[in-house]
C-alpha positions in Angstrom: 0.0 0.0 0.0 1.3 3.4 -0.9 2.1 5.7 2.0 0.1 8.9 2.4 2.0 12.3 2.5 1.3 12.4 6.2 2.7 8.9 6.7 5.7 9.8 4.7 6.4 12.8 6.9 6.0 10.8 10.1 8.4 8.1 8.7 11.0 10.7 7.9 10.8 12.1 11.4 9.0 15.3 10.3 6.1 16.6 12.3 2.7 16.3 10.7 1.3 19.6 9.4 -1.2 21.3 11.7 -4.8 20.9 10.8 -7.1 23.9 10.8 -10.3 23.1 12.7 -13.3 25.3 12.0 -16.4 25.5 13.9 -19.9 25.6 12.3 -20.1 29.4 12.5 -16.6 29.8 11.0 -17.4 27.4 8.2 -20.6 29.3 7.5 -18.7 32.6 7.4 -16.0 31.2 5.1 -18.6 29.8 2.7 -20.5 33.0 2.7 -17.3 35.0 2.0 -16.4 32.7 -0.9 -19.9 33.0 -2.3 -19.9 36.8 -2.1 -16.5 36.9 -3.9 -17.8 34.7 -6.7 -21.0 36.8 -7.0 -18.9 40.0 -7.2 -16.7 38.5 -10.0 -19.6 37.0 -12.0 -22.1 39.8 -11.6 -20.6 42.0 -14.4 -20.7 39.0 -16.8 -24.3 38.3 -16.0 -25.2 41.9 -16.5 -23.5 42.0 -19.9 -25.2 38.8 -21.1 -28.6 40.1 -20.0 -28.0 43.5 -21.6 -27.3 41.8 -24.9 -31.0 40.8 -25.1 -32.3 44.3 -24.5 -34.5 45.3 -27.5 -34.0 49.0 -26.8 -31.0 51.2 -27.8 -29.8 51.7 -24.3 -27.1 49.6 -22.6 -29.3 48.4 -19.7 -31.1 45.4 -18.4 -34.1 44.4 -20.6 -37.4 45.7 -19.2 -39.8 45.3 -22.1 -39.0 41.8 -23.1 -36.1 39.9 -24.8 -34.8 40.3 -28.3 -32.1 39.0 -30.6 -31.9 42.3 -32.5 -28.2 43.0 -31.6 -27.1 39.5 -32.4 -28.6 39.8 -35.9 -26.8 43.2 -36.3 -23.5 41.5 -35.2 -24.1 38.7 -37.7 -24.6 41.2 -40.5 -21.3 42.9 -39.7 -17.7 41.9 -40.7 -16.9 40.7 -37.2 -16.3 37.1 -38.3 -13.1 38.1 -40.0 -11.5 37.2 -36.6 -12.9 33.7 -37.0 -11.4 33.2 -40.4 -8.0 34.7 -39.4 -8.0 32.7 -36.2 -8.7 29.5 -38.0 -5.9 30.0 -40.6 -3.5 31.2 -37.9 -4.3 28.2 -35.7 -3.8 25.7 -38.5 -0.5 27.3 -39.5 0.7 27.5 -35.9 -0.2 23.9 -35.2 1.6 22.6 -38.3 4.8 24.6 -37.4 4.4 23.7 -33.7 4.2 20.0 -34.6 7.5 20.1 -36.5 9.2 22.3 -33.8 8.0 20.2 -30.9 8.9 16.9 -32.5 12.4 18.3 -33.2 12.8 19.5 -29.6 11.6 16.2 -28.0 13.3 13.7 -30.3 16.5 15.4 -31.5 17.8 18.0 -29.1 18.7 15.6 -26.3 20.5 17.5 -23.5 19.8 20.8 -25.2 16.1 20.2 -25.0 15.5 22.7 -22.2 17.3 25.4 -24.2 15.4 24.7 -27.4 12.1 24.7 -25.6 12.9 28.0 -23.9 13.8 29.6 -27.2 10.7 28.2 -28.9 8.5 29.6 -26.1 10.2 33.0 -26.0 7.5 34.8 -28.1 5.1 34.1 -25.1 7.3 36.3 -22.9 7.5 39.2 -25.4 4.8 41.8 -25.1 2.4 41.7 -28.1 2.8 45.4 -28.6 6.5 45.0 -29.3 5.8 42.2 -31.8 3.2 44.5 -33.5 5.7 47.4 -33.7 8.4 45.2 -35.1 6.1 43.9 -37.9 4.8 47.4 -38.6 8.4 48.5 -39.1 9.0 45.4 -41.3 6.2 46.6 -43.6 7.9 50.0 -44.1 11.1 48.3 -45.1 9.9 45.4 -47.2 6.9 45.4 -49.5 4.5 42.8 -47.9 0.8 42.5 -48.1 -0.9 43.7 -44.9 -3.0 40.6 -44.6 0.1 38.4 -44.8 1.9 40.4 -42.1 -1.2 40.2 -39.9 -1.3 36.5 -40.3 2.4 36.2 -39.5 1.8 38.2 -36.3 -1.0 36.0 -35.2 1.0 32.8 -35.9 3.8 34.2 -33.8 1.7 34.7 -30.8 -0.1 31.4 -31.2 3.0 29.3 -31.8 4.3 29.0 -28.2 0.9 27.6 -27.1 0.9 25.0 -29.8 4.5 24.0 -29.1 3.8 23.6 -25.4 0.7 21.5 -25.9 2.2 19.2 -28.5 5.3 18.7 -26.4 3.1 17.6 -23.5 1.4 15.1 -25.8 4.7 13.8 -27.3 5.9 13.1 -23.8 3.2 10.5 -23.5 4.2 8.7 -26.7 6.5 5.7 -26.3 9.6 6.4 -28.4 10.1 2.6 -28.8 7.1 2.5 -31.2 8.9 4.9 -33.5 12.2 3.0 -33.2 10.4 -0.3 -34.0 8.9 1.3 -37.2 12.4 2.6 -38.1 14.0 -0.8 -37.8 11.2 -2.2 -40.0 12.2 0.2 -42.8 9.7 3.0 -42.4 11.0 6.5 -43.3 11.0 9.3 -40.8 8.1 11.0 -42.6 6.0 7.9 -42.7 6.7 7.3 -39.0 5.5 10.8 -38.2 2.4 10.5 -40.4 1.2 7.0 -39.5 2.4 6.6 -35.9 3.2 9.9 -34.1 0.4 12.1 -35.4 -2.4 9.6 -34.7 -1.0 9.1 -31.1 -0.8 12.9 -30.4 -4.0 13.8 -32.3 -5.9 14.9 -29.2 -2.9 17.2 -28.3 -2.9 18.6 -31.9 -6.6 19.4 -31.8 -6.5 21.0 -28.3 -3.4 23.0 -29.3 -5.2 24.2 -32.4 -8.3 25.2 -30.4 -6.1 27.0 -27.9 -4.3 28.9 -30.6 -7.6 29.9 -32.1 -8.7 31.4 -28.8 -5.5 33.3 -28.5 -5.8 34.7 -32.1 -9.5 35.4 -31.8 -9.0 37.6 -28.7 -5.8 39.5 -29.9 -5.9 43.2 -29.7 -2.5 44.7 -30.2 -1.4 43.0 -33.4 -4.8 43.6 -35.0 -4.8 47.2 -33.9 -1.4 47.9 -35.5 -1.7 45.8 -38.6 -5.4 45.6 -39.6 -6.3 47.2 -42.9 -9.3 49.7 -42.9 -11.6 47.3 -44.7 -10.7 44.2 -42.7 -11.0 44.7 -39.0 -11.0 41.9 -36.4 -13.5 41.5 -33.7 -11.6 43.2 -30.8 -11.1 46.2 -33.1 -14.8 46.3 -33.9 -15.6 46.2 -30.2 -13.2 49.1 -29.6 -14.9 51.1 -32.5 -18.3 50.4 -31.1 -17.3 51.6 -27.7 -16.0 54.9 -29.2 -18.8 55.7 -31.6 -21.9 53.7 -30.5 -23.7 53.0 -27.3 -26.0 50.2 -28.4 -26.0 46.8 -26.8 -24.3 45.3 -29.8 -21.1 45.3 -27.8 -22.8 43.2 -25.2 -23.9 40.8 -27.9 -20.4 40.5 -29.4 -19.0 39.9 -25.9 -21.5 37.2 -25.1 -20.8 35.4 -28.4 -17.1 35.6 -27.7 -17.4 34.3 -24.1 -19.6 31.4 -25.3 -17.1 30.5 -28.0 -14.2 30.6 -25.6 -16.1 28.5 -23.0 -17.0 25.9 -25.6 -13.5 25.7 -27.0 -12.1 25.5 -23.4 -14.3 22.6 -22.6 -13.3 20.9 -25.8 -9.6 21.3 -24.9 -10.2 20.0 -21.3 -12.1 17.0 -22.7 -9.4 16.2 -25.2 -6.2 16.5 -23.3 -6.7 18.8 -20.3 -5.9 22.5 -19.8 -3.1 21.8 -17.4 -1.1 19.8 -19.9 -1.6 22.5 -22.6 -0.5 25.3 -20.3 2.5 23.4 -18.9 5.7 24.9 -20.2 
């Protein structure tokens, strides 16, 4: 039978950690405090969701019924450019992340920690610095704005895909690849027929996580978006400046729902802790 942490501490001669005993009144007070904190944190979200169904022009709680008017207005706008850009950026970042993560795990050996740190470095760089660098690149080299915007979104998504795929590759037995290699399979065939199927949940979850990151980006889209193709965060910013209708609440509700659904899908496939582990 495996020893419990307390039994391990006693066996090593260390005193057991003190236990905090709470009375009924103290437990009630602690539960009430936690409940109030959660209500304080969730109340603004509930208000925003409720305001999105207001049929009137004002940003307020609905009083004369519920309406999907502002959701229809959002659907008629160009806000789904973010979804298209996020999908392409997520696919590109996942493909590059797979090759990078595979090289780090299988070929770097003792230098794996250094390679992983370098691959995840864009996560540590503020997005505004990446945006300014790409903006200066446009002034020096003639590149299409849409291409530079896509490059920027791939850069900020790439560390998350690399981290997620590395976590998945650690669970793959390397002996399976070696067995295929001894049977005459090429490196590309091993990757396609053995490795990718085994890490498929990690690939899908990394792609979904990259989509969430790209979908919610502000700085890169603010600096690099062309006038005719604005992403969803920029549209929200524009609505907040020039319009006071509940369409912003509708956009925010759609974005929150999408992130919750994708987050649940990631947790179902591989787990958020594994994806976020660096």
